[in-house]
C-alpha positions as CSV (number, residue, x, y, z in Angstrom):
1,M,87.4,140.0,153.5
2,I,85.4,142.3,155.7
3,V,82.4,141.6,153.7
4,L,82.9,137.8,153.9
5,L,83.1,137.9,157.8
6,V,80.1,140.1,158.0
7,Q,78.2,137.5,155.8
8,L,79.6,134.7,158.0
9,L,78.5,136.3,161.1
10,V,75.0,136.7,159.8
11,V,74.8,133.3,158.5
12,L,76.1,131.7,161.8
13,G,73.6,133.8,163.7
14,L,70.8,132.7,161.5
15,L,71.9,129.0,161.8
16,L,71.9,129.1,165.6
17,W,68.5,130.8,165.7
18,A,67.2,128.2,163.1
19,D,68.7,125.3,165.3
20,R,66.9,126.4,168.3
21,W,63.5,127.2,166.6
22,L,63.6,123.9,164.7
23,H,64.1,121.6,167.8
24,Q,61.4,123.6,169.9
25,H,58.7,123.8,167.2
26,L,59.2,120.3,165.8
27,Q,58.8,118.9,169.2
28,G,55.7,121.2,169.7
29,V,54.0,120.1,166.4
30,M,54.4,116.5,167.1
31,L,53.1,116.9,170.5
32,L,50.0,118.8,169.0
33,L,49.6,115.9,166.4
34,T,49.7,113.1,169.1
35,G,49.0,114.4,172.5
36,D,51.5,112.1,174.0
37,D,55.0,113.0,175.0
38,D,56.7,109.7,174.3
39,I,55.3,109.3,170.8
40,A,56.0,113.0,169.9
41,L,59.6,112.5,171.2
42,W,60.0,109.4,168.8
43,L,58.3,111.2,165.7
44,Y,60.6,114.2,166.4
45,A,63.6,111.9,166.4
46,T,62.4,110.0,163.3
47,V,62.2,113.3,161.2
48,L,65.9,114.0,162.1
49,L,67.1,110.3,161.9
50,P,69.3,110.8,158.7
51,G,71.2,113.7,160.4
52,V,71.3,112.1,163.9
53,A,72.7,108.8,162.2
54,L,75.4,110.9,160.3
55,H,76.2,112.8,163.4
56,E,76.9,109.8,165.8
57,L,78.6,107.7,163.1
58,S,80.9,110.5,162.3
59,H,81.9,110.7,165.9
60,A,82.7,106.9,165.7
61,A,84.4,106.9,162.5
62,M,86.8,109.9,163.7
63,A,87.4,108.2,167.0
64,R,88.5,104.9,165.3
65,A,90.6,106.9,162.9
66,V,92.7,108.6,165.6
67,G,92.8,105.2,167.6
68,V,90.3,106.1,170.3
69,K,88.1,103.1,171.5
70,I,84.4,103.4,171.1
71,G,81.6,101.6,172.9
72,R,77.8,101.5,172.2
73,I,76.3,103.6,169.4
74,K,72.8,104.8,169.7
75,I,70.8,106.8,167.1
76,F,67.4,106.6,168.7
77,P,66.2,109.1,171.3
78,Q,66.7,108.7,175.1
79,R,65.0,111.0,177.6
80,S,66.8,111.7,181.0
81,S,65.6,114.0,184.0
82,K,67.7,116.8,182.6
83,R,67.5,116.6,178.9
84,T,66.6,114.6,175.8
85,Q,69.4,113.0,173.6
86,L,68.7,112.1,170.0
87,G,71.7,109.8,170.1
88,F,75.1,109.2,171.4
89,V,78.5,107.3,171.2
90,L,80.4,106.1,174.1
91,V,84.0,107.2,173.5
92,Q,87.1,106.6,175.6
93,E,88.7,109.5,177.5
94,T,91.4,110.9,175.4
95,D,93.7,113.9,175.0
96,F,92.3,117.5,174.1
97,F,93.5,117.5,170.5
98,R,91.9,114.1,169.6
99,A,88.8,114.8,171.6
100,S,88.4,118.0,169.6
101,L,88.7,116.1,166.3
102,I,86.0,113.6,167.5
103,G,83.7,116.4,168.7
104,G,84.0,118.2,165.5
105,A,83.6,115.2,163.1
106,P,79.7,115.7,162.7
107,L,80.2,119.4,161.6
108,M,82.9,118.2,159.0
109,A,80.8,115.3,157.8
110,G,77.6,117.3,157.7
111,S,79.4,120.3,155.9
112,I,80.6,117.9,153.3
113,A,77.3,116.3,152.8
114,V,75.3,119.6,152.5
115,V,77.7,121.4,150.3
116,A,77.9,118.4,148.0
117,I,74.1,118.4,147.7
118,G,74.1,122.2,147.1
119,Y,76.7,121.9,144.3
120,L,75.3,118.8,142.6
121,V,71.6,119.2,143.0
122,F,70.6,122.8,143.7
123,G,73.2,124.8,141.9
124,T,73.6,126.8,145.3
125,P,76.6,128.7,144.2
126,E,74.9,130.2,141.0
127,I,71.9,131.1,143.1
128,L,74.0,132.8,145.7
129,A,76.1,134.6,143.2
130,A,73.0,136.1,141.6
131,L,71.5,137.2,144.9
132,S,74.9,138.7,146.1
133,A,75.1,140.7,142.9
134,G,71.5,142.1,143.4
135,A,70.1,140.0,140.5
136,W,67.2,138.8,142.8
137,W,65.0,137.9,139.8
138,D,67.7,135.7,138.2
139,G,68.5,134.0,141.5
140,L,64.7,133.4,142.2
141,Q,64.4,131.9,138.6
142,N,67.3,129.6,139.1
143,L,65.7,128.5,142.5
144,A,62.4,128.0,140.8
145,Q,63.9,125.8,138.2
146,V,65.6,123.7,140.7
147,L,62.5,123.2,142.6
148,Q,60.8,121.6,139.6
149,A,63.0,118.6,139.6
150,P,61.1,115.4,140.6
151,D,63.1,114.3,143.4
152,V,64.0,117.7,144.8
153,W,62.1,117.5,148.0
154,L,63.9,114.3,148.9
155,W,67.2,116.4,148.7
156,V,65.7,119.3,150.6
157,Y,64.7,116.9,153.3
158,L,68.2,115.4,153.5
159,V,70.0,118.9,153.8
160,F,67.3,119.9,156.4
161,A,67.9,116.7,158.4
162,V,71.7,116.9,158.2
163,G,72.1,120.6,158.3
164,N,70.1,120.9,161.5
165,T,72.0,118.1,163.4
166,M,75.5,118.8,162.5
167,L,76.2,121.6,164.9
168,P,78.3,120.5,168.0
169,S,76.5,119.6,171.1
170,R,77.7,120.9,174.7
171,S,79.6,117.5,175.1
172,D,81.1,117.9,171.7
173,I,83.0,121.2,172.2
174,H,84.3,120.6,175.7
175,A,87.9,120.4,174.3
176,W,87.7,123.0,171.6
177,P,88.9,126.1,173.9
178,F,92.1,124.3,174.4
179,T,92.5,123.6,170.7
180,V,91.7,127.3,169.9
181,F,94.2,128.5,172.3
182,A,96.9,126.1,170.9
183,A,96.2,127.3,167.4
184,V,96.4,131.0,168.5
185,A,99.7,130.2,170.2
186,V,101.3,128.5,167.2
187,A,100.0,131.6,165.0
188,A,101.7,134.0,167.7
189,V,105.0,132.1,167.6
190,I,105.1,132.2,163.8
191,V,104.5,136.0,163.8
192,V,107.1,136.6,166.6
193,L,109.7,134.5,164.9
194,G,109.1,136.5,161.7
195,G,106.9,134.5,159.6
196,T,107.4,135.1,156.0
197,S,105.0,137.1,153.9
198,F,104.6,134.2,151.6
199,L,103.2,132.2,154.6
200,L,101.0,134.9,155.9
201,I,99.5,135.4,152.4
202,G,98.8,131.6,152.0
203,V,97.2,131.7,155.6
204,G,95.0,134.6,154.3
205,Q,93.9,132.9,151.2
206,F,93.0,129.8,153.1
207,L,91.0,131.6,155.5
208,T,89.2,133.4,152.5
209,I,88.3,130.1,151.0
210,A,87.1,128.6,154.4
211,V,84.9,131.5,155.1
212,R,83.3,131.3,151.5
213,W,82.8,127.6,152.1
214,L,81.1,128.3,155.5
215,V,78.8,130.8,154.1
216,L,77.8,128.5,151.2
217,L,77.1,125.8,153.8
218,G,74.9,128.1,155.9
219,A,73.0,129.4,153.0
220,S,72.3,125.9,151.7
221,V,70.9,124.9,155.1
222,L,68.9,127.9,155.4
223,L,67.4,127.7,151.8
224,A,66.3,124.1,152.7
225,D,64.9,125.3,156.1
226,L,62.7,128.0,154.6
227,P,59.8,126.0,153.0
228,I,59.9,123.4,156.0
229,F,59.8,125.9,158.5
230,A,56.9,127.8,157.0
231,T,55.0,124.5,156.8
232,M,55.8,123.7,160.5
233,Y,54.6,127.3,161.5
234,L,51.3,127.1,159.6
235,L,50.7,123.5,160.9
236,Q,51.2,124.5,164.4
237,K,48.7,127.3,164.1
238,L,46.2,125.1,162.5
239,L,46.6,122.5,165.1
240,E,46.5,125.0,168.0
241,R,43.2,126.4,166.6
242,V,41.8,122.9,166.1
243,R,42.7,121.6,169.7
244,D,42.0,125.0,171.3
245,V,45.5,125.1,173.0
246,R,48.5,127.3,172.6
247,I,52.1,126.1,173.0
248,E,54.6,128.4,174.8
249,Y,58.4,128.0,174.2
250,R,60.9,129.1,176.9
């Protein structure tokens, strides 16, 4: 379990770094290509449109499922004085528990989509098993075989678009601290009241499976990110040389 937790921390750290890197550099590349802020914003949003649509529609679907009214749904970019929104859903104010479910819906929906593509298209479990066992050559051979499929880049793009837009935004996680506190409180009550070893073993098995799924999810997204990130980096450097400008990210 310790090894799994270390893997999870590494994967989550890489995902957070990849999310920040992507949103900065994708906008930078589009600005270099067009030289216009508005056009660059729309191109940047268009690249991520499948993920943005899934993100916002999953908010709406979860809200309807838990009986919370929704208003306008927008999946196209909108720039304000403080930040840029790729999309949003107007949701009625509700209690902490339902707000947490609605806020976490994109992560759940995106996770299901990415893991399904990883299993059905890329054979991600076999590749990761080979790499984890130190059989790097076998893992790379499996990956090379997958990349020869005629429609593989469409699936890579979908994993890229969904995987890099499924993380919760600041507005999505405002109710999560309360939910985490409630879960910890319930667990503490179970322990204080003498929870059976059977229950504790069941919880441990569930957590182990959940962590493995999260590691698989993160690895699938990062594998899809690698070729696209490399292409974006090289394209940015080429455009900076051609236009004789340099973009700095803060």
